[in-house]
VMD Tcl script that builds the backbone (N, CA, C; Angstrom):
set m [mol new atoms 282]
animate dup $m
set s [atomselect $m all]
$s set {name element resname resid chain x y z} {
  {N N UNK 1 A -6.794 12.879 5.631}
  {CA C UNK 1 A -6.051 11.889 4.886}
  {C C UNK 1 A -6.777 10.539 5.015}
  {N N UNK 2 A -7.021 9.890 3.909}
  {CA C UNK 2 A -7.757 8.640 3.959}
  {C C UNK 2 A -6.872 7.509 4.449}
  {N N UNK 3 A -7.488 6.545 5.084}
  {CA C UNK 3 A -6.757 5.422 5.661}
  {C C UNK 3 A -6.693 4.284 4.646}
  {N N UNK 4 A -5.935 4.497 3.574}
  {CA C UNK 4 A -5.781 3.493 2.517}
  {C C UNK 4 A -4.297 3.297 2.250}
  {N N UNK 5 A -3.870 2.046 2.142}
  {CA C UNK 5 A -2.482 1.725 1.822}
  {C C UNK 5 A -2.194 2.180 0.389}
  {N N UNK 6 A -1.078 2.888 0.213}
  {CA C UNK 6 A -0.749 3.426 -1.105}
  {C C UNK 6 A -0.269 2.361 -2.082}
  {N N UNK 7 A 0.194 1.229 -1.602}
  {CA C UNK 7 A 0.743 0.204 -2.497}
  {C C UNK 7 A -0.201 -0.971 -2.726}
  {N N UNK 8 A -1.027 -1.308 -1.746}
  {CA C UNK 8 A -1.910 -2.462 -1.909}
  {C C UNK 8 A -3.371 -2.085 -2.094}
  {N N UNK 9 A -3.734 -0.847 -1.747}
  {CA C UNK 9 A -5.131 -0.430 -1.853}
  {C C UNK 9 A -5.988 -0.914 -0.703}
  {N N UNK 10 A -5.370 -1.483 0.315}
  {CA C UNK 10 A -6.112 -1.998 1.465}
  {C C UNK 10 A -6.699 -0.825 2.246}
  {N N UNK 11 A -7.998 -0.880 2.523}
  {CA C UNK 11 A -8.686 0.196 3.226}
  {C C UNK 11 A -9.412 -0.311 4.452}
  {N N UNK 12 A -10.346 0.499 4.926}
  {CA C UNK 12 A -11.077 0.119 6.130}
  {C C UNK 12 A -12.123 -0.941 5.814}
  {N N UNK 13 A -12.471 -1.709 6.829}
  {CA C UNK 13 A -13.534 -2.698 6.715}
  {C C UNK 13 A -14.570 -2.414 7.794}
  {N N UNK 14 A -15.816 -2.778 7.540}
  {CA C UNK 14 A -16.898 -2.518 8.471}
  {C C UNK 14 A -17.388 -3.835 9.036}
  {N N UNK 15 A -17.665 -3.828 10.334}
  {CA C UNK 15 A -18.167 -5.031 10.991}
  {C C UNK 15 A -19.036 -4.655 12.174}
  {N N UNK 16 A -19.214 -5.593 13.073}
  {CA C UNK 16 A -20.060 -5.389 14.235}
  {C C UNK 16 A -19.299 -5.656 15.516}
  {N N UNK 17 A -19.563 -4.836 16.550}
  {CA C UNK 17 A -19.217 -5.192 17.919}
  {C C UNK 17 A -20.345 -6.074 18.406}
  {N N UNK 18 A -20.030 -7.201 18.998}
  {CA C UNK 18 A -21.069 -8.100 19.504}
  {C C UNK 18 A -20.889 -8.226 21.004}
  {N N UNK 19 A -21.906 -7.799 21.746}
  {CA C UNK 19 A -21.831 -7.842 23.203}
  {C C UNK 19 A -22.168 -9.243 23.704}
  {N N UNK 20 A -22.022 -9.427 25.034}
  {CA C UNK 20 A -22.350 -10.704 25.646}
  {C C UNK 20 A -23.835 -11.027 25.472}
  {N N UNK 21 A -24.664 -9.991 25.420}
  {CA C UNK 21 A -26.111 -10.172 25.224}
  {C C UNK 21 A -26.470 -10.273 23.743}
  {N N UNK 22 A -25.454 -10.378 22.877}
  {CA C UNK 22 A -25.602 -10.514 21.422}
  {C C UNK 22 A -26.192 -9.265 20.776}
  {N N UNK 23 A -25.987 -8.086 21.415}
  {CA C UNK 23 A -26.343 -6.821 20.770}
  {C C UNK 23 A -25.249 -6.479 19.765}
  {N N UNK 24 A -25.671 -6.003 18.607}
  {CA C UNK 24 A -24.694 -5.701 17.555}
  {C C UNK 24 A -24.697 -4.210 17.246}
  {N N UNK 25 A -23.520 -3.609 17.262}
  {CA C UNK 25 A -23.358 -2.210 16.868}
  {C C UNK 25 A -22.233 -2.129 15.837}
  {N N UNK 26 A -22.400 -1.195 14.896}
  {CA C UNK 26 A -21.421 -1.065 13.820}
  {C C UNK 26 A -20.083 -0.571 14.364}
  {N N UNK 27 A -19.006 -1.028 13.741}
  {CA C UNK 27 A -17.663 -0.564 14.054}
  {C C UNK 27 A -16.812 -0.617 12.802}
  {N N UNK 28 A -15.634 -0.032 12.869}
  {CA C UNK 28 A -14.740 0.052 11.716}
  {C C UNK 28 A -13.407 -0.590 12.080}
  {N N UNK 29 A -12.881 -1.396 11.178}
  {CA C UNK 29 A -11.544 -1.981 11.318}
  {C C UNK 29 A -10.613 -1.197 10.395}
  {N N UNK 30 A -9.624 -0.513 10.959}
  {CA C UNK 30 A -8.690 0.282 10.168}
  {C C UNK 30 A -7.408 -0.501 9.916}
  {N N UNK 31 A -6.794 -0.327 8.742}
  {CA C UNK 31 A -5.523 -0.998 8.475}
  {C C UNK 31 A -4.404 -0.377 9.303}
  {N N UNK 32 A -3.386 -1.153 9.586}
  {CA C UNK 32 A -2.231 -0.686 10.352}
  {C C UNK 32 A -1.274 0.019 9.393}
  {N N UNK 33 A -1.460 1.333 9.222}
  {CA C UNK 33 A -0.650 2.094 8.273}
  {C C UNK 33 A 0.562 2.699 8.957}
  {N N UNK 34 A 1.689 2.646 8.247}
  {CA C UNK 34 A 2.940 3.213 8.735}
  {C C UNK 34 A 3.530 4.101 7.639}
  {N N UNK 35 A 4.196 5.168 8.035}
  {CA C UNK 35 A 4.915 6.005 7.073}
  {C C UNK 35 A 6.304 5.406 6.897}
  {N N UNK 36 A 6.614 4.979 5.678}
  {CA C UNK 36 A 7.901 4.339 5.424}
  {C C UNK 36 A 8.580 5.003 4.233}
  {N N UNK 37 A 9.881 4.898 4.194}
  {CA C UNK 37 A 10.678 5.348 3.062}
  {C C UNK 37 A 11.241 4.118 2.377}
  {N N UNK 38 A 10.852 3.920 1.126}
  {CA C UNK 38 A 11.298 2.753 0.367}
  {C C UNK 38 A 12.267 3.204 -0.715}
  {N N UNK 39 A 13.311 2.424 -0.910}
  {CA C UNK 39 A 14.362 2.754 -1.866}
  {C C UNK 39 A 14.089 2.059 -3.203}
  {N N UNK 40 A 14.173 2.819 -4.278}
  {CA C UNK 40 A 14.084 2.263 -5.618}
  {C C UNK 40 A 15.502 1.993 -6.103}
  {N N UNK 41 A 15.789 0.744 -6.437}
  {CA C UNK 41 A 17.142 0.373 -6.845}
  {C C UNK 41 A 17.491 0.911 -8.222}
  {N N UNK 42 A 16.532 0.858 -9.164}
  {CA C UNK 42 A 16.859 1.317 -10.515}
  {C C UNK 42 A 16.925 2.833 -10.620}
  {N N UNK 43 A 16.118 3.553 -9.821}
  {CA C UNK 43 A 16.139 5.015 -9.889}
  {C C UNK 43 A 17.146 5.627 -8.920}
  {N N UNK 44 A 17.697 4.836 -8.011}
  {CA C UNK 44 A 18.634 5.306 -6.978}
  {C C UNK 44 A 18.058 6.464 -6.175}
  {N N UNK 45 A 16.778 6.361 -5.840}
  {CA C UNK 45 A 16.089 7.371 -5.044}
  {C C UNK 45 A 15.233 6.684 -4.006}
  {N N UNK 46 A 14.855 7.434 -2.987}
  {CA C UNK 46 A 13.932 6.903 -1.995}
  {C C UNK 46 A 12.611 7.658 -2.098}
  {N N UNK 47 A 11.526 6.961 -1.776}
  {CA C UNK 47 A 10.184 7.518 -1.860}
  {C C UNK 47 A 9.450 7.232 -0.558}
  {N N UNK 48 A 8.626 8.199 -0.122}
  {CA C UNK 48 A 7.848 8.028 1.108}
  {C C UNK 48 A 6.438 7.599 0.757}
  {N N UNK 49 A 5.951 6.580 1.469}
  {CA C UNK 49 A 4.607 6.066 1.272}
  {C C UNK 49 A 3.960 5.792 2.624}
  {N N UNK 50 A 2.616 5.775 2.637}
  {CA C UNK 50 A 1.869 5.262 3.792}
  {C C UNK 50 A 1.428 3.850 3.424}
  {N N UNK 51 A 2.029 2.869 4.066}
  {CA C UNK 51 A 1.854 1.471 3.678}
  {C C UNK 51 A 1.373 0.679 4.881}
  {N N UNK 52 A 0.478 -0.275 4.629}
  {CA C UNK 52 A 0.076 -1.184 5.697}
  {C C UNK 52 A 1.237 -2.130 5.991}
  {N N UNK 53 A 1.282 -2.637 7.208}
  {CA C UNK 53 A 2.384 -3.531 7.572}
  {C C UNK 53 A 2.334 -4.809 6.746}
  {N N UNK 54 A 1.132 -5.256 6.425}
  {CA C UNK 54 A 1.002 -6.430 5.569}
  {C C UNK 54 A 1.512 -6.121 4.164}
  {N N UNK 55 A 1.238 -4.927 3.662}
  {CA C UNK 55 A 1.726 -4.519 2.345}
  {C C UNK 55 A 3.239 -4.399 2.320}
  {N N UNK 56 A 3.825 -3.934 3.420}
  {CA C UNK 56 A 5.279 -3.811 3.504}
  {C C UNK 56 A 5.938 -5.186 3.439}
  {N N UNK 57 A 5.352 -6.159 4.117}
  {CA C UNK 57 A 5.874 -7.530 4.051}
  {C C UNK 57 A 5.761 -8.080 2.640}
  {N N UNK 58 A 4.663 -7.752 1.950}
  {CA C UNK 58 A 4.470 -8.229 0.580}
  {C C UNK 58 A 5.507 -7.632 -0.358}
  {N N UNK 59 A 5.808 -6.347 -0.180}
  {CA C UNK 59 A 6.807 -5.685 -1.020}
  {C C UNK 59 A 8.165 -6.345 -0.822}
  {N N UNK 60 A 8.524 -6.618 0.414}
  {CA C UNK 60 A 9.810 -7.264 0.686}
  {C C UNK 60 A 9.848 -8.682 0.144}
  {N N UNK 61 A 8.719 -9.380 0.179}
  {CA C UNK 61 A 8.655 -10.760 -0.305}
  {C C UNK 61 A 8.858 -10.820 -1.824}
  {N N UNK 62 A 8.305 -9.849 -2.546}
  {CA C UNK 62 A 8.396 -9.832 -4.008}
  {C C UNK 62 A 9.793 -9.453 -4.476}
  {N N UNK 63 A 10.537 -8.723 -3.649}
  {CA C UNK 63 A 11.904 -8.384 -4.026}
  {C C UNK 63 A 12.163 -6.898 -4.111}
  {N N UNK 64 A 11.356 -6.090 -3.469}
  {CA C UNK 64 A 11.608 -4.660 -3.428}
  {C C UNK 64 A 10.537 -3.838 -4.108}
  {N N UNK 65 A 10.689 -2.532 -3.993}
  {CA C UNK 65 A 9.695 -1.591 -4.511}
  {C C UNK 65 A 9.555 -1.678 -6.025}
  {N N UNK 66 A 10.662 -1.795 -6.736}
  {CA C UNK 66 A 10.614 -1.821 -8.205}
  {C C UNK 66 A 9.799 -3.004 -8.714}
  {N N UNK 67 A 10.064 -4.190 -8.195}
  {CA C UNK 67 A 9.328 -5.385 -8.617}
  {C C UNK 67 A 7.856 -5.274 -8.258}
  {N N UNK 68 A 7.561 -4.725 -7.070}
  {CA C UNK 68 A 6.167 -4.612 -6.624}
  {C C UNK 68 A 5.381 -3.680 -7.551}
  {N N UNK 69 A 5.956 -2.520 -7.868}
  {CA C UNK 69 A 5.240 -1.554 -8.701}
  {C C UNK 69 A 5.010 -2.087 -10.109}
  {N N UNK 70 A 5.975 -2.803 -10.660}
  {CA C UNK 70 A 5.821 -3.299 -12.024}
  {C C UNK 70 A 4.780 -4.410 -12.124}
  {N N UNK 71 A 4.565 -5.158 -11.039}
  {CA C UNK 71 A 3.603 -6.259 -11.122}
  {C C UNK 71 A 2.197 -5.863 -10.685}
  {N N UNK 72 A 2.050 -4.726 -9.993}
  {CA C UNK 72 A 0.754 -4.315 -9.465}
  {C C UNK 72 A 0.030 -3.421 -10.465}
  {N N UNK 73 A -1.294 -3.614 -10.587}
  {CA C UNK 73 A -2.075 -2.793 -11.513}
  {C C UNK 73 A -2.229 -1.381 -10.959}
  {N N UNK 74 A -2.429 -0.421 -11.854}
  {CA C UNK 74 A -2.495 0.985 -11.458}
  {C C UNK 74 A -3.758 1.313 -10.673}
  {N N UNK 75 A -4.805 0.486 -10.754}
  {CA C UNK 75 A -6.038 0.747 -10.010}
  {C C UNK 75 A -5.817 0.644 -8.498}
  {N N UNK 76 A -4.934 -0.246 -8.077}
  {CA C UNK 76 A -4.681 -0.430 -6.649}
  {C C UNK 76 A -3.736 0.626 -6.088}
  {N N UNK 77 A -2.901 1.217 -6.932}
  {CA C UNK 77 A -1.866 2.139 -6.474}
  {C C UNK 77 A -2.407 3.554 -6.292}
  {N N UNK 78 A -1.764 4.316 -5.413}
  {CA C UNK 78 A -2.101 5.721 -5.237}
  {C C UNK 78 A -1.503 6.525 -6.383}
  {N N UNK 79 A -1.871 7.797 -6.478}
  {CA C UNK 79 A -1.353 8.639 -7.560}
  {C C UNK 79 A 0.158 8.811 -7.435}
  {N N UNK 80 A 0.645 8.902 -6.210}
  {CA C UNK 80 A 2.083 9.025 -5.974}
  {C C UNK 80 A 2.817 7.771 -6.461}
  {N N UNK 81 A 2.263 6.608 -6.160}
  {CA C UNK 81 A 2.883 5.346 -6.571}
  {C C UNK 81 A 2.816 5.162 -8.084}
  {N N UNK 82 A 1.742 5.639 -8.716}
  {CA C UNK 82 A 1.613 5.527 -10.168}
  {C C UNK 82 A 2.684 6.372 -10.855}
  {N N UNK 83 A 2.983 7.566 -10.305}
  {CA C UNK 83 A 4.041 8.407 -10.865}
  {C C UNK 83 A 5.391 7.697 -10.814}
  {N N UNK 84 A 5.658 7.043 -9.683}
  {CA C UNK 84 A 6.921 6.315 -9.529}
  {C C UNK 84 A 6.960 5.145 -10.511}
  {N N UNK 85 A 5.828 4.463 -10.683}
  {CA C UNK 85 A 5.771 3.323 -11.599}
  {C C UNK 85 A 6.050 3.771 -13.036}
  {N N UNK 86 A 5.491 4.897 -13.445}
  {CA C UNK 86 A 5.719 5.389 -14.811}
  {C C UNK 86 A 7.167 5.823 -15.005}
  {N N UNK 87 A 7.754 6.390 -13.948}
  {CA C UNK 87 A 9.163 6.772 -13.993}
  {C C UNK 87 A 10.041 5.532 -14.173}
  {N N UNK 88 A 9.683 4.457 -13.469}
  {CA C UNK 88 A 10.406 3.189 -13.604}
  {C C UNK 88 A 10.280 2.623 -15.014}
  {N N UNK 89 A 9.066 2.695 -15.568}
  {CA C UNK 89 A 8.833 2.168 -16.912}
  {C C UNK 89 A 9.666 2.932 -17.941}
  {N N UNK 90 A 9.757 4.262 -17.790}
  {CA C UNK 90 A 10.597 5.059 -18.695}
  {C C UNK 90 A 12.051 4.639 -18.599}
  {N N UNK 91 A 12.516 4.441 -17.368}
  {CA C UNK 91 A 13.917 4.071 -17.141}
  {C C UNK 91 A 14.219 2.710 -17.759}
  {N N UNK 92 A 13.290 1.744 -17.616}
  {CA C UNK 92 A 13.510 0.414 -18.172}
  {C C UNK 92 A 13.427 0.405 -19.696}
  {N N UNK 93 A 12.596 1.293 -20.262}
  {CA C UNK 93 A 12.481 1.356 -21.723}
  {C C UNK 93 A 13.734 1.960 -22.355}
  {N N UNK 94 A 14.381 2.847 -21.636}
  {CA C UNK 94 A 15.572 3.513 -22.194}
  {C C UNK 94 A 16.814 2.651 -22.099}
}
mol reanalyze $m
mol bondsrecalc $m
mol representation Tube
mol addrep $m
């Protein structure tokens, strides 16, 4: 399973460990991913996602899962999140 946030697209970053002698070796910074269940207000259902803690704060700041999905482009979202977004769009169109 890849270490990518399903809602923000945040993934791993690459950097260096720097020793006291200024030796540099490659290392990886992984996002803090959590398995969360988010409730969709318009669909009256809950959905499970792997979300970074920073992404979870962003979702809450925007006003919930529905608002976040409608404002975020599909390139950043996972396939699971895109399905939920299209379901929301159908519900709002009807």
